[in-house]
Jmol script that loads the backbone (N, CA, C; Angstrom):
load data "model"
ATOM      1  N   UNK A   1      17.706 158.624 106.665  1.00  0.00           N
ATOM      2  CA  UNK A   1      18.454 159.552 105.840  1.00  0.00           C
ATOM      3  C   UNK A   1      19.318 160.403 106.787  1.00  0.00           C
ATOM      4  N   UNK A   2      20.602 160.475 106.479  1.00  0.00           N
ATOM      5  CA  UNK A   2      21.492 161.287 107.311  1.00  0.00           C
ATOM      6  C   UNK A   2      21.456 162.747 106.834  1.00  0.00           C
ATOM      7  N   UNK A   3      22.143 163.598 107.554  1.00  0.00           N
ATOM      8  CA  UNK A   3      22.078 165.032 107.226  1.00  0.00           C
ATOM      9  C   UNK A   3      22.692 165.348 105.866  1.00  0.00           C
ATOM     10  N   UNK A   4      23.731 164.641 105.459  1.00  0.00           N
ATOM     11  CA  UNK A   4      24.333 164.887 104.143  1.00  0.00           C
ATOM     12  C   UNK A   4      23.353 164.543 103.027  1.00  0.00           C
ATOM     13  N   UNK A   5      22.646 163.429 103.195  1.00  0.00           N
ATOM     14  CA  UNK A   5      21.638 163.047 102.197  1.00  0.00           C
ATOM     15  C   UNK A   5      20.502 164.049 102.156  1.00  0.00           C
ATOM     16  N   UNK A   6      20.080 164.483 103.333  1.00  0.00           N
ATOM     17  CA  UNK A   6      19.001 165.472 103.407  1.00  0.00           C
ATOM     18  C   UNK A   6      19.406 166.770 102.717  1.00  0.00           C
ATOM     19  N   UNK A   7      20.644 167.207 102.935  1.00  0.00           N
ATOM     20  CA  UNK A   7      21.138 168.418 102.278  1.00  0.00           C
ATOM     21  C   UNK A   7      21.178 168.246 100.761  1.00  0.00           C
ATOM     22  N   UNK A   8      21.592 167.079 100.306  1.00  0.00           N
ATOM     23  CA  UNK A   8      21.637 166.805  98.866  1.00  0.00           C
ATOM     24  C   UNK A   8      20.238 166.888  98.251  1.00  0.00           C
ATOM     25  N   UNK A   9      19.276 166.324  98.941  1.00  0.00           N
ATOM     26  CA  UNK A   9      17.909 166.361  98.448  1.00  0.00           C
ATOM     27  C   UNK A   9      17.395 167.789  98.434  1.00  0.00           C
ATOM     28  N   UNK A  10      17.639 168.553  99.497  1.00  0.00           N
ATOM     29  CA  UNK A  10      17.192 169.946  99.549  1.00  0.00           C
ATOM     30  C   UNK A  10      17.812 170.779  98.436  1.00  0.00           C
ATOM     31  N   UNK A  11      19.126 170.621  98.233  1.00  0.00           N
ATOM     32  CA  UNK A  11      19.804 171.363  97.177  1.00  0.00           C
ATOM     33  C   UNK A  11      19.214 170.975  95.818  1.00  0.00           C
ATOM     34  N   UNK A  12      18.983 169.697  95.631  1.00  0.00           N
ATOM     35  CA  UNK A  12      18.446 169.223  94.361  1.00  0.00           C
ATOM     36  C   UNK A  12      17.064 169.795  94.083  1.00  0.00           C
ATOM     37  N   UNK A  13      16.224 169.829  95.084  1.00  0.00           N
ATOM     38  CA  UNK A  13      14.882 170.412  94.914  1.00  0.00           C
ATOM     39  C   UNK A  13      14.974 171.890  94.546  1.00  0.00           C
ATOM     40  N   UNK A  14      15.854 172.604  95.228  1.00  0.00           N
ATOM     41  CA  UNK A  14      16.038 174.021  94.925  1.00  0.00           C
ATOM     42  C   UNK A  14      16.600 174.208  93.519  1.00  0.00           C
ATOM     43  N   UNK A  15      17.563 173.373  93.155  1.00  0.00           N
ATOM     44  CA  UNK A  15      18.166 173.463  91.825  1.00  0.00           C
ATOM     45  C   UNK A  15      17.131 173.238  90.736  1.00  0.00           C
ATOM     46  N   UNK A  16      16.299 172.231  90.906  1.00  0.00           N
ATOM     47  CA  UNK A  16      15.270 171.942  89.917  1.00  0.00           C
ATOM     48  C   UNK A  16      14.243 173.071  89.886  1.00  0.00           C
ATOM     49  N   UNK A  17      13.916 173.633  91.025  1.00  0.00           N
ATOM     50  CA  UNK A  17      12.960 174.746  91.077  1.00  0.00           C
ATOM     51  C   UNK A  17      13.490 175.953  90.312  1.00  0.00           C
ATOM     52  N   UNK A  18      14.791 176.199  90.374  1.00  0.00           N
ATOM     53  CA  UNK A  18      15.354 177.341  89.649  1.00  0.00           C
ATOM     54  C   UNK A  18      15.293 177.136  88.143  1.00  0.00           C
ATOM     55  N   UNK A  19      15.214 175.889  87.695  1.00  0.00           N
ATOM     56  CA  UNK A  19      15.095 175.628  86.269  1.00  0.00           C
ATOM     57  C   UNK A  19      13.793 176.182  85.692  1.00  0.00           C
ATOM     58  N   UNK A  20      12.808 176.385  86.545  1.00  0.00           N
ATOM     59  CA  UNK A  20      11.524 176.919  86.062  1.00  0.00           C
ATOM     60  C   UNK A  20      11.696 178.319  85.465  1.00  0.00           C
ATOM     61  N   UNK A  21      12.770 178.997  85.809  1.00  0.00           N
ATOM     62  CA  UNK A  21      13.000 180.347  85.295  1.00  0.00           C
ATOM     63  C   UNK A  21      13.807 180.354  83.998  1.00  0.00           C
ATOM     64  N   UNK A  22      14.228 179.164  83.552  1.00  0.00           N
ATOM     65  CA  UNK A  22      15.006 179.082  82.316  1.00  0.00           C
ATOM     66  C   UNK A  22      14.111 179.420  81.122  1.00  0.00           C
ATOM     67  N   UNK A  23      14.661 180.211  80.212  1.00  0.00           N
ATOM     68  CA  UNK A  23      13.907 180.617  79.043  1.00  0.00           C
ATOM     69  C   UNK A  23      14.345 179.897  77.777  1.00  0.00           C
ATOM     70  N   UNK A  24      15.200 178.905  77.927  1.00  0.00           N
ATOM     71  CA  UNK A  24      15.647 178.156  76.773  1.00  0.00           C
ATOM     72  C   UNK A  24      16.887 177.347  77.074  1.00  0.00           C
ATOM     73  N   UNK A  25      17.381 176.701  76.057  1.00  0.00           N
ATOM     74  CA  UNK A  25      18.543 175.823  76.221  1.00  0.00           C
ATOM     75  C   UNK A  25      19.770 176.590  76.706  1.00  0.00           C
ATOM     76  N   UNK A  26      19.921 177.838  76.276  1.00  0.00           N
ATOM     77  CA  UNK A  26      21.082 178.625  76.729  1.00  0.00           C
ATOM     78  C   UNK A  26      21.036 178.875  78.229  1.00  0.00           C
ATOM     79  N   UNK A  27      19.842 179.132  78.759  1.00  0.00           N
ATOM     80  CA  UNK A  27      19.701 179.323  80.208  1.00  0.00           C
ATOM     81  C   UNK A  27      20.020 178.041  80.959  1.00  0.00           C
ATOM     82  N   UNK A  28      19.589 176.910  80.427  1.00  0.00           N
ATOM     83  CA  UNK A  28      19.875 175.626  81.065  1.00  0.00           C
ATOM     84  C   UNK A  28      21.368 175.356  81.026  1.00  0.00           C
ATOM     85  N   UNK A  29      22.018 175.664  79.917  1.00  0.00           N
ATOM     86  CA  UNK A  29      23.470 175.474  79.830  1.00  0.00           C
ATOM     87  C   UNK A  29      24.199 176.354  80.844  1.00  0.00           C
ATOM     88  N   UNK A  30      23.742 177.580  80.989  1.00  0.00           N
ATOM     89  CA  UNK A  30      24.330 178.488  81.989  1.00  0.00           C
ATOM     90  C   UNK A  30      24.080 177.974  83.401  1.00  0.00           C
ATOM     91  N   UNK A  31      22.875 177.444  83.644  1.00  0.00           N
ATOM     92  CA  UNK A  31      22.524 176.855  84.942  1.00  0.00           C
ATOM     93  C   UNK A  31      23.461 175.695  85.246  1.00  0.00           C
ATOM     94  N   UNK A  32      23.700 174.837  84.237  1.00  0.00           N
ATOM     95  CA  UNK A  32      24.617 173.703  84.443  1.00  0.00           C
ATOM     96  C   UNK A  32      26.022 174.193  84.755  1.00  0.00           C
ATOM     97  N   UNK A  33      26.456 175.221  84.070  1.00  0.00           N
ATOM     98  CA  UNK A  33      27.785 175.763  84.320  1.00  0.00           C
ATOM     99  C   UNK A  33      27.882 176.375  85.715  1.00  0.00           C
ATOM    100  N   UNK A  34      26.897 177.155  86.084  1.00  0.00           N
ATOM    101  CA  UNK A  34      26.904 177.793  87.403  1.00  0.00           C
ATOM    102  C   UNK A  34      26.857 176.783  88.538  1.00  0.00           C
ATOM    103  N   UNK A  35      26.189 175.660  88.312  1.00  0.00           N
ATOM    104  CA  UNK A  35      26.002 174.657  89.371  1.00  0.00           C
ATOM    105  C   UNK A  35      26.856 173.412  89.163  1.00  0.00           C
ATOM    106  N   UNK A  36      27.823 173.502  88.288  1.00  0.00           N
ATOM    107  CA  UNK A  36      28.634 172.339  87.929  1.00  0.00           C
ATOM    108  C   UNK A  36      29.291 171.628  89.100  1.00  0.00           C
ATOM    109  N   UNK A  37      29.872 172.390  90.002  1.00  0.00           N
ATOM    110  CA  UNK A  37      30.569 171.783  91.135  1.00  0.00           C
ATOM    111  C   UNK A  37      29.593 170.949  91.984  1.00  0.00           C
ATOM    112  N   UNK A  38      28.414 171.493  92.217  1.00  0.00           N
ATOM    113  CA  UNK A  38      27.419 170.785  93.034  1.00  0.00           C
ATOM    114  C   UNK A  38      26.855 169.594  92.270  1.00  0.00           C
ATOM    115  N   UNK A  39      26.634 169.770  90.985  1.00  0.00           N
ATOM    116  CA  UNK A  39      26.133 168.656  90.186  1.00  0.00           C
ATOM    117  C   UNK A  39      27.098 167.486  90.173  1.00  0.00           C
ATOM    118  N   UNK A  40      28.384 167.790  90.091  1.00  0.00           N
ATOM    119  CA  UNK A  40      29.388 166.709  90.112  1.00  0.00           C
ATOM    120  C   UNK A  40      29.416 166.004  91.470  1.00  0.00           C
ATOM    121  N   UNK A  41      29.274 166.780  92.518  1.00  0.00           N
ATOM    122  CA  UNK A  41      29.237 166.198  93.861  1.00  0.00           C
ATOM    123  C   UNK A  41      28.041 165.274  94.013  1.00  0.00           C
ATOM    124  N   UNK A  42      26.876 165.737  93.544  1.00  0.00           N
ATOM    125  CA  UNK A  42      25.659 164.920  93.596  1.00  0.00           C
ATOM    126  C   UNK A  42      25.844 163.667  92.727  1.00  0.00           C
ATOM    127  N   UNK A  43      26.405 163.840  91.540  1.00  0.00           N
ATOM    128  CA  UNK A  43      26.602 162.692  90.638  1.00  0.00           C
ATOM    129  C   UNK A  43      27.481 161.628  91.275  1.00  0.00           C
ATOM    130  N   UNK A  44      28.532 162.057  91.953  1.00  0.00           N
ATOM    131  CA  UNK A  44      29.461 161.110  92.564  1.00  0.00           C
ATOM    132  C   UNK A  44      28.852 160.366  93.748  1.00  0.00           C
ATOM    133  N   UNK A  45      28.018 161.050  94.503  1.00  0.00           N
ATOM    134  CA  UNK A  45      27.511 160.444  95.738  1.00  0.00           C
ATOM    135  C   UNK A  45      26.095 159.877  95.606  1.00  0.00           C
ATOM    136  N   UNK A  46      25.302 160.474  94.740  1.00  0.00           N
ATOM    137  CA  UNK A  46      23.887 160.083  94.609  1.00  0.00           C
ATOM    138  C   UNK A  46      23.518 160.021  93.133  1.00  0.00           C
ATOM    139  N   UNK A  47      23.957 158.981  92.436  1.00  0.00           N
ATOM    140  CA  UNK A  47      23.744 158.925  90.985  1.00  0.00           C
ATOM    141  C   UNK A  47      22.257 158.968  90.563  1.00  0.00           C
ATOM    142  N   UNK A  48      21.376 158.334  91.322  1.00  0.00           N
ATOM    143  CA  UNK A  48      19.950 158.373  90.949  1.00  0.00           C
ATOM    144  C   UNK A  48      19.388 159.783  91.056  1.00  0.00           C
ATOM    145  N   UNK A  49      19.753 160.481  92.107  1.00  0.00           N
ATOM    146  CA  UNK A  49      19.321 161.857  92.281  1.00  0.00           C
ATOM    147  C   UNK A  49      19.857 162.732  91.153  1.00  0.00           C
ATOM    148  N   UNK A  50      21.119 162.511  90.775  1.00  0.00           N
ATOM    149  CA  UNK A  50      21.717 163.261  89.683  1.00  0.00           C
ATOM    150  C   UNK A  50      20.975 162.989  88.371  1.00  0.00           C
ATOM    151  N   UNK A  51      20.590 161.762  88.154  1.00  0.00           N
ATOM    152  CA  UNK A  51      19.867 161.411  86.936  1.00  0.00           C
ATOM    153  C   UNK A  51      18.528 162.153  86.871  1.00  0.00           C
ATOM    154  N   UNK A  52      17.854 162.293  87.999  1.00  0.00           N
ATOM    155  CA  UNK A  52      16.585 163.012  88.030  1.00  0.00           C
ATOM    156  C   UNK A  52      16.788 164.502  87.743  1.00  0.00           C
ATOM    157  N   UNK A  53      17.849 165.086  88.284  1.00  0.00           N
ATOM    158  CA  UNK A  53      18.149 166.481  88.046  1.00  0.00           C
ATOM    159  C   UNK A  53      18.445 166.705  86.558  1.00  0.00           C
ATOM    160  N   UNK A  54      19.254 165.827  85.992  1.00  0.00           N
ATOM    161  CA  UNK A  54      19.600 165.952  84.564  1.00  0.00           C
ATOM    162  C   UNK A  54      18.381 165.764  83.680  1.00  0.00           C
ATOM    163  N   UNK A  55      17.501 164.844  84.061  1.00  0.00           N
ATOM    164  CA  UNK A  55      16.271 164.660  83.297  1.00  0.00           C
ATOM    165  C   UNK A  55      15.432 165.928  83.321  1.00  0.00           C
ATOM    166  N   UNK A  56      15.340 166.558  84.474  1.00  0.00           N
ATOM    167  CA  UNK A  56      14.575 167.810  84.579  1.00  0.00           C
ATOM    168  C   UNK A  56      15.220 168.890  83.728  1.00  0.00           C
ATOM    169  N   UNK A  57      16.536 169.006  83.766  1.00  0.00           N
ATOM    170  CA  UNK A  57      17.242 170.023  82.974  1.00  0.00           C
ATOM    171  C   UNK A  57      17.039 169.771  81.484  1.00  0.00           C
ATOM    172  N   UNK A  58      17.146 168.522  81.078  1.00  0.00           N
ATOM    173  CA  UNK A  58      16.944 168.191  79.658  1.00  0.00           C
ATOM    174  C   UNK A  58      15.518 168.510  79.211  1.00  0.00           C
ATOM    175  N   UNK A  59      14.564 168.220  80.064  1.00  0.00           N
ATOM    176  CA  UNK A  59      13.162 168.508  79.747  1.00  0.00           C
ATOM    177  C   UNK A  59      12.918 170.009  79.601  1.00  0.00           C
ATOM    178  N   UNK A  60      13.445 170.771  80.517  1.00  0.00           N
ATOM    179  CA  UNK A  60      13.280 172.229  80.443  1.00  0.00           C
ATOM    180  C   UNK A  60      13.942 172.777  79.173  1.00  0.00           C
ATOM    181  N   UNK A  61      15.146 172.308  78.880  1.00  0.00           N
ATOM    182  CA  UNK A  61      15.846 172.785  77.697  1.00  0.00           C
ATOM    183  C   UNK A  61      15.074 172.446  76.422  1.00  0.00           C
ATOM    184  N   UNK A  62      14.505 171.284  76.390  1.00  0.00           N
ATOM    185  CA  UNK A  62      13.751 170.829  75.215  1.00  0.00           C
ATOM    186  C   UNK A  62      12.432 171.561  75.070  1.00  0.00           C
ATOM    187  N   UNK A  63      11.728 171.768  76.174  1.00  0.00           N
ATOM    188  CA  UNK A  63      10.376 172.337  76.103  1.00  0.00           C
ATOM    189  C   UNK A  63      10.342 173.864  76.022  1.00  0.00           C
ATOM    190  N   UNK A  64      11.456 174.499  76.273  1.00  0.00           N
ATOM    191  CA  UNK A  64      11.471 175.957  76.220  1.00  0.00           C
ATOM    192  C   UNK A  64      12.105 176.484  74.931  1.00  0.00           C
ATOM    193  N   UNK A  65      12.442 175.589  74.035  1.00  0.00           N
ATOM    194  CA  UNK A  65      13.043 176.039  72.774  1.00  0.00           C
ATOM    195  C   UNK A  65      12.031 176.145  71.690  1.00  0.00           C
TER     196      UNK A  65
END
end "model"
wireframe off; spacefill off
backbone 0.3
color backbone group
């Protein structure tokens, strides 16, 4: 794993950890908006990692409503 990949994984872990503070779908939507630029970068370069992040966000949005 090169340093760019390692950074992507670290950012992704931190991003998913911050989802734990979401109190509902509105918080997840705001999280997606705040992190949109990074999410797009991850999606373009690491689609599997992006899919895992999105799955986590969808789960949090669904389970906190």
